[in-house]
N, C-alpha and C positions, 0 to 999 in steps of 0.2 A: 138421379136428376130431380125427381119430384121432391125428395127429401131436402135437396139443396134449395129448391124454390121455397119450401115451407120455412126453412131456417132463415133464408134471406128476408122473407116477409116478416118473420118474428123479430129479426134484428131491426128492421125498419120501424116496427111498432114500438119496440123498446126505446129506440132513440126518440121517436115522436113523443112518447109518454114522458121522457126526461125533459123534453123541451116544454111540454105543456105544464109541467109542475115547477118551472122556473119562477122565481119571485119577480115582482114587478120592477125590482131594481136592477135586473140584468141589463148589460150593455148591448148596444147594437151589434158589436163584433161577436159577442158570445152567441147571440141569436143567429147571426149569419153562419157561424161555425156549426151550430147545432143543426140548422137546416141543410147545410152542405153535406153533413154526414149521412143524411137520408139517401142522397143520390148515390153515394159511394157503395152502399151495402148491397145493392141489387145487381150491379153491372156484371159481376163475375160469372153470373149464370150464362152469359152469351158466349163465353169462351171455354166452357167445360166439356163440350163434345166436339172436338176438332174434326172427327171423322164424319160427322153428319151435322154441318152447320145449320141446315134448314130446320132440324128438329130443335136445337138449342135456341135458335132465333125465335121460334114460335113460343117456347116456354118463357123466354126472356120478355117477349112482348106481352104475354099474359100477365107476367109479374109486374111489369111497368104499369099496367092497367090497375092492378091491385094497389100499388104504391100510391098512384094518383088518387085512388078512392080513399085510402087511409089519410092522405093529406087533406082531402076535402072534409073528411069526418073530423079531423083534428081542428080544422078551421072553424067548423060549426061549433065545436066544443069550446074553442077559445072565445068566440064571439059571445057566447052565453055565460061563460064562467070567468075567464081571465080579463077580458076587455074592460068590464066595469071598474076594476080596481087599478087600472093603468092610466097614466095621463096621456094626452094627445101625442106627444113626441114618442113615447114608448110604444103606443099602438101603431104609429106610423112605421117605426123601425121593424116591428114584428111583421106587418103586412108587406113591407118592402122586401124583407128577407124571404118571406113566403113566396112572393112573386119571382124572386131570383131563383128559388128552388124549382118552381114550375118551369122556368126558362131553361135551366140546366138539364132538367129531365126531358126537354123537348116538348113539353105541354104548353105550346104557345098560346092556345086558347085560354087556358087557365091563367097564364101570366098576363095576357092582355086584359082579361076580365079584372084581375086584381090591381094591375097598374092603373087602369082607367078609373076604377073606383077610388083609388088613392088620389089621383090627380084632381078629382072633383072636390076633395076636402082639404088637401094640403095647401098651406099658405106660404111656407118657407120657400124662398126663391131657389135656393140651391137644390133642395129635394125635388121641387117641381121640375127643374131642369134635368135632373138625373132621371126622373120618371119619363119625361117627354123623350129623352134620348133613348131610353130602353124600349118605349113603345115604337119609336121610329125605326130602331134597329130590327125589331121583330117584323114590322110591316115590310121593311126592305127585303128581309129574308123570304117573305111570302110573295114578293114581286109586286107589292102595292106601292109603286114608286111615288105617286103623287101624295098619298096620305103620309108616306114616310117622310117626304120632304117637308110637309106641313109641320109634323111633330119635331123633326130635327131642327128646322129653322126656329121653331118655338123654343126649343131647348137652348139654342145659341142666344136668343134674346134674354131668356131667364138667367142664364149663367153669366152673360156679359155684364149684367147689372150688378153682379157681386164679384166680378173678376175671378170666377172659379176656373182657372186656366186649364187644369188637368181635364176637367169634364168637357170644357170647350174643345180641347184637342181631340178627345175621343169622338165627339160629335162631328167634327170636321172630317175625321177618318171615315165615319159612316157615310157622309155625303159624298166623299171621294169614291168609296166603293160602289155606290149607285152609279156614279158617272162612268167608271170604267166598265161596269157590267153592261151599260147602255152604249158603249163604244166611244164615249167622249173622253179620250185619253188626255187631251190637253187640259180639260177642266179637272180631271182627276189629279194630274200632276200638280196643278195650281193649289188644289185643296190639300193634297198631301204636304206640299211645301208649307202651307199655312199652318197645318197641324204640327209639323216639325218645329216651326218658329214658336208656336204657342207652348209646346212641351218644353222647349229650352228655357222659357221664362221660369218654370218651376223645377227644371232639371228632372223631368219625369221619364224614367227609364222605360216603363211599360208603354207609354205612347210612342216613344222613339222606336222601340222594338216592333210595335204593331205597324207603324208606317213602313219600316224596313221590310216586313213581311209582304205588304201589299205592293210596294215598289218592285219586289222580287216577282210577284205575280205578273205585273205588267211586262217586265223583262222576259219572263217565260213566254207570255203570249206572243211577244215579238220574236221568239226563237233565240234570244240571247241567253243561253243556258248558263254560261259561266258567270255572267253578271247576276243572273237570278240566284244562282247558288250562293254567291257571295252575300247577297242581301239576306237570304234565308239563314245562312250560317251566322251572320252578324246578329240577326234577331234572336236566334237560338241562344247565343252566348249571353245576350242581355236579359232574356227571360230567365235563364238559369241563374244569373247573378242576383235576381230578386226572388228566386224560388217560385216563379210563376209557372206552375205545371201545365196549365191550360195553354198559355202562350207557347211554351216549349213543345207541347203536343202539336200545335198548328204548324210551327216551324219544321218539325220533323216530318210531318205529313207533306209539307211543301217540298222539302229536300227529297223525299221519296219520289214525288212527281217528276222532279228534274231528272233524277236517275232513270225513271221510267221512259221519259222522252228521249234520253240518250241511249235507251235500250240496254242499260246497265241493271239487269233484272235482279241480281242478288242483292246489290246495294239498295235498290228500291224496296225490295221485300223487307230488308232489315229496318229501314226507317219507318215503313208502315207498321211493322210489329212494335217498334218502340213507341210510336205515337199511340197505337192501340192500347199498349200497357198503361200509358199515362192517362188515357181516357178512363181506363178501368180504375185507376187510383183516385180520380177526381169526379167520376160520374158525369163526364162531359159528353152527353148523348148527342148533342147537336153536331159536334165534329165527327163523332163516330160514324154517322151516316155517310159522310164523304170519304172517310178512310175505307169503308167497305166498297164504295164506288171505285176508288183507286186500286183496291185489291182485285176487283173484278177485271179492271183493265190489265192488271198484271197477269192474271190467268188467261186473258185473251191473247196476250203476247206469247205466253207459253204454249198456246194452242190447246189449252184444256177447257173446252167449251162447257162441259157439265159442271166443273167447279166454278167457272165464271158465272154460270147461270145461278148456281146455289148462292154465291156471294151477292149477286144482284137481288135475289129474293130477300136476303137478309137486309141489304141496304134499303130496299123498298119498305120494309117494316118501319124503319125510322123516318124515311123521307116523307111518307104519307102522314105520319104524325106531325112532322114539321110543316107540312103543306108548302114545301119549298119548290117553286116551279123549275128552277135550274136543275135541281136534283132529279125531279120527275122527268124532265126532258132528256137529261143525260142517261137515266136508266133505260128509257125507251130506245135511245140511240145505241146503247150497249147491247140490249136484247136484239136489236136489228143486226148488229155486227155478228153476234153469236149465231143467229139463225142464218145469216148470209154464209158464214164459214161452214155451217152444217148443210148448206145447199137447200134450205127451205126458203126460197126467195120470195114466195108469195107472202108468207107470214112476216118475213124480214121487212118487206115493203110497208106493211101495216104499221110496224113499230117505228120505222123511219118517218113515215108520214105523221104519226102522232107526235113524235119529237119535234118535227118541223112546226107543227101547229102550235105546240107549247112555246117554242122559242119566238115564234112570230107574235103570238098573243101577248107575251110579256115583254116584247121589244128588247130581245137579247140578240143583237145582230151577229156577233162573232160565233155564238153557238149555232145560229141558224145557218150561217155560211159553211161552217165545218160539217154540219149535218148534210147540207146540199152536196158538198164535195164528196163525202164518203158514200152517199147514196148514188152519186154519179159514177163512182168507181165500181160499185156493185153492178150497176146497169151495163157498164162497159164490159166487165168480165163475163156477163151473161149474154153478150152479143147485141144488146139493145143500144145501138150507137146514138140514135136520135134522142132517146130519153136521157142518155148520159150527157150529151151535148147541151141539152136544155138546162139541166140542173148545174152543170159546170158554169154555164153562162150566168145563172142566177147567183152562184157563189162568187164569181168574179165581180159582178156588179156590187155586191155588198163589200167585198174586200177593197174595191176601188173607192167606194164611198167612205170607208174608214181610213182612207189615205195610206193604204198598205200595198206592198207588192207581194205577190205570191210565188213561192217556189215549192214544187212538190218533191218530196223525198220518198223513195221506196224503202220500206222496212222489210228486210229479208229475214223473216223469222219463221219458225216452224208452223205458225198459224197461217202463213201465206203472206204475200205482199199486200200492203194496203197503202193508200195515199195519206200523207200527213201534211197538213198545211203548215208551212214555216213562215211566220210573220216577220217581215223586215221593215224597219222604219223607212218612210220616204224621206227625201233629203230635206224637205221643209218642215219635218216633224220636230217638235220640241224635245230636247234631251231630258231624260229622267234625272232627277237630282240624286246624286250618290251620297 
């Protein structure tokens, strides 16, 4: 394993050296391809020791630190050697590609630092809009909703002035994602519809597929698994048609979640593994964190608490780097569930309460309600009827506020029965655009 780590690091150094010796006439696309290759070379470490995922996760995490260090070193070298002989546009392209690499690696702090520096100097309206969009996207992933809105709306303003419709559609999608995470499904649908209409102007397959993916998530939240599956499958076909491996990985991960919700465990596992493989090929570390979370849920369903805990630890390695509040809240909830099934109720309660605090702090109502419901079920099974009733009432209040009706289904699995909230649209709720 250590030899593999050293080889991967050397591969990264070689690729970085190749990039640093490019002439000033290299194009933006060539630079982007070069930087993307850095992210790909390190990932395979995380899947080389399937019998002990915790060990390989630690080594992969250490290697990622080294990769980020070498990119920083290359940046400093570039600024002192290459930058002086490149014009402003070429330097902008270089730093933009570098920022995208940081983002792909899950180094959001590095990405934000470079995007922000770029924004202070770039005058081109299209590039400014693209940078504002990416800053807003990262801030949204970190739960900084207000700041994200500010940058995303700024991106819309910059891009509309030059009619850059593809970038406008992508920005509308990010605004819609914030809306549904905060429980405003009507606003999310309106923004997704606007993104679809914008993408049709330029016949942009990527934007259409991305919208389809997120409409599927809303359907899944409502418990409409067949419709969700159709959206995800449609998105997968479109992403594959343009060879967008990252988009395909997201669609496969989403399809796996639908199978997991249906308790079709073998199919869920297959899709998670396929998505995992695509992340390996593209270095898409940001998605990888959530694939691990879904795998942990899979092992919970199997009743394999130790493996679920190992996978959670692996997910945590990436989630902490991303500083993603939804991921951190979900990991705490999963640890609570694992400990509950292991009969360590006191420690389980601590994890559930931490998850609740995270969901509440970052205004994620559906996650909070689901956590309340699961915690209430644990309390009920342990004989604490009063506590169970209290948190069931809290969950019901949130579901009601979201204009949803709740139906509990019992999952009869080897891990034991647990309550799962099935979300059903109320009669006055707006239909999702198909």
